[in-house]
Steps between C-alpha positions, in 0.01 A plus 500: 500500500376288213173296536416159373158372387371162413195434277320167476255272660476545882623158593814535287598862610405503872847371616664811339322719756745348770795637296356856500353499155163652420271237355211554247265213444399489141264299291688375193203542272466877575777606263408865479503540882837318514654735238367803693647351824849449363497855339390645829762305710774625255368870548489451873880426505513120550836386398417116490183363377456118511215349299372151517520316165121469464459875527805584290392265221243772401731808537760437232467862370547653849793275572687577186437875553651485856773270381659787318493724812745481791235521752283336613659156458223262415547125551266214438471237770307173519193468711381240739357311198848443370698632212382524142842594370443868454715604784793298367457625143493869608811437716690348207396788277629745762833326530536478131435875467741582783786275392440494138447129458312207641698338782 
């Protein structure tokens, strides 16, 4: 069975625990630790990794790397602070890559 992980500030990700996801509180300023965490989760067999925009904004290299792999599927989600547009932008890029054009 596949596992799901959520990375971000504790207030934003705690609700995902109710849905069976493993949550990992992260400090957006600790970029190296967050990179290691995403890589470790991928090695540990997580199929879905959700990352809040604030954390993901510093992980573009990691997101691009795993964007070329079938698993894990990494999606960027807004946090409790609200959206900064990163999640929407990444979703548009993914749709464009999948469909071949921006719809």
